[in-house]
N, C-alpha and C positions, 0 to 999 in steps of 0.2 A: 504494500500500500504506500502510495506517495503521500507523505505527511504535509506537503506544501511548505517545507522549510527553506527552500532555495530563496536566497535573498533576504531572509529574515535576520534580525540582529539580536543576538543573545548576550546577556551579561550573567556570568556565573561567579559567585564568590567561592573561593576554593577552586578546584579544577585540575589539580596536578596529581591527585592520588585517588584510588578507589572509585566510588560511584561518580564523584565530580569529574574525574578525568574521563571516564567513559561517556559522560554527557557531553563534554567538550568535544571529544573525538567524533562521536556519532553525529552531533549537530554539524560539525564541519564536513563530515562525509555526506550529509544530506544537502549541502550547499549553503548553509547558514554562515554568517560571520559571527565570531565569538570573541568576547573579551573575558579574561579570567585572571586570577592571581593566585599566588601561593607564598608561604613564608620561605620556601626553599627554591633558590635560584636555579639550582641544577635540574630540579624537576620541571620547572617552567620551560627551561631550554630544551629538555627532553621532549616535552609535549609538542612544542613548536616545531622542532626538528622532524618529528614524526608525521607532521601534517603540512609539509612545505608545498605539497601539490594540491592542497585543499582548494575548492572552488571559491570559498568565501575568505574574507580577511580574518586573521587570527592575531589577537593582541594579548600577550602574556607578560605580566610584570610581577616583581617581588614586592610583597606588602605584608605588614603586620597589622591586621585589622583591629587589634585592640586599641590602636591609635584612631579614635573616632574621626578626628579632623582629616587625617590622611585617608581614611576609608571613604568618607563622604566625598572628598575631593577626587579620589580615584573613580568613584562611580560616575560622577559628572563628566570627568575627562574621558572615561570609556564610552559613555553614551554619545558624547560629542564626536569622538574619533570614529565611531561606527556610523554616525549619522542618524542616531535614534536608538530606541530600544523597543523591540517587539516582545521580548520575554526576559524575565529575571528569574534565575534559578538559585534558591538559597540552599547551599549544601554545607556551608562552613559550620563546624561544631567543635566544641572543646574536646570531644572524644578523639579527634584527630591528633591531639597532643597527649592523649592518654589521661585526660583530666575529667573523667566522668563524675568524680566526687567533689570537684571544685565548684562550689555554688556560684561564687562571684564570676569566675571565668565563663562558666556555662551560661549564666545570664547575659553576659556581655556579648558572647559570640553567637550562641544559639538563638536567643530571643532578640536582643537589641541589634544584632547583626541583621536580622530580618526587618525589624522596625525602621532602623536608620536607612536601610536600602529602599524600602517601599516608600518612605516619605520623600526621599531624594529623587527616586525615579518616577514617581507618580505622574508628573507632567509629560515625561517622555512616553510612558505607557499609554496615557490618554491620547496623546498626539498620534500614536500608532493606529488608533481606531480599531482596536481588537487586540490590545495588549494582554499579556498573560503572566502570571506569577505562579511558580510551583515551589513549594517548600518541602524539604526533606525532614520528616519526623522519624519515628521509630516505633516498633511494636512494644518497646519498653514503656511507651506512653499510654498504651491501651489495656494492658493487663500487668499483673505482678511480674517483675523481672529481676532476678538475683537478689537485690537488696534496695531499700530506699536510698536514692542518690539523686544528685543534681541533674544528671543527664535525663533520667526518666521524667522528672517534673518539668524540665524546660522543654522537652519534646512534646509533652502534653499541652503546654502553654502555646506552642506553635500551632497545633491543630485548632485550638479555639481562636487564636488571632487570625489565622487564615480564613476560617469559616465566617467570622464576623466581618473581616475585610472584604470578602466576596460580596456580602450584602451591601456594604457601604459603597463599593466601587462598581457594582453592577450597572447603575445608570450611566457610568462613564465608559461602559463597554470594556472594562478590564476584568478579566476572569482571574480568580485566585483558587488554587487547589493545593492539596497536600498529597504527597506520596509517602507511605509509611512502610519502609522495608523491615523485614525480620533481620536476624543476625546475618551479616554479610562477611564473607571471607575473601581476602586478597593478600598477595604477598606484602609483608611488612605491616599489615593491618592488625587491629587488636585481636581478632580471632586467630590469626596466624600465629601471633605470639602466645596466646592461650593454649593453642594446640601443642606448641613446643614445651610450654612450662607446666601445663595442667591437663595432660592427656585424658585422664578419667573424666574430668568435668567436661572437656570438649566432646568426648564420645557420648556423654549423657545428654548433651544438647542435640547432637545429630539425631538421636533417637526421638526427639520431640517433633521433628519435621515429618509431616504426612508424606512428602515427596522423598524423604530419606537422605537429604543432603543439605548442606549450607547453601545459601544463595551466593551469587557473585555479582560484581558490578554489571555484567552483561544482562543479568536478569532484571535489573532495576532501571537502568538508563532508558530503555525503550518506552517504559511506562511514563517516565518524566517527559520525554520528548513528545509522546502522544498527547498528554494533557496540555503541553505548551503550544501545540500546533493548532492550525486552523481546523483540522479534522475534528478536534474536540471543542469546537466553537460554541456549543450549547451546554457545556459542562462547567459548572462553577460551584464552589463551596463543598467539593467532594474530597473525602479522604480515601485514597486508594491504597489498600493494604497489599503489599507484594512480599509474601513471606513463606511460600512453599508449604502452607498449612501449619506453620509453627504455632500460631495463636489458636486457642480453642474456643474463644467466645463465639456466640451466635451473633451475626451481624444482620441488621435490617436496614 
């Protein structure tokens, strides 16, 4: 299916590892132009080098988004450099730094990273006449997961924020949705490290998936791009769970 992403302009916070990276790569493969950043210069360079033949423009920079002023400035600069913003994808999370129990950092990155970006990009998204926002939450937000911790609570806050923002921005023709992945494994990621250090616990989690395996970034990125695309033009305020049957709650 052609998602109609050719010529679209994407801004992704994060984008050099895991799900964020696959979103950037797949969007470029679909013909979109993408701006993204990471704390790690080498990873930014790696992503750009891997997509030198992309149809669209790719802008990658090194940024520490805990600096709010620098973050907001980057968002404006990215939108201006792309010539607008059709879609904003919020993937940045304190979990990327292994700080799932750090309440302050989780609030600043997971929640305020979304709020600051949405407030900054609102005029660009409205001007797109069909703008889209997709926020990455987690199944840790929708049912009990390991232990009470900042990551779980902040990802739950994102679901509520996105749902209410969808109602507020609907009249401006800006759609807002959430994608909620289950545990995702990739090289160098949290679950890759858990597999090496806590194999019995890792194996106990594998047994929780109805499909019998951990998810990977390729399982999640297409769902994000679908919701961001014109093909999903009548979908807003939705929380799409992508978890291989990891969660057991009944959803209506």
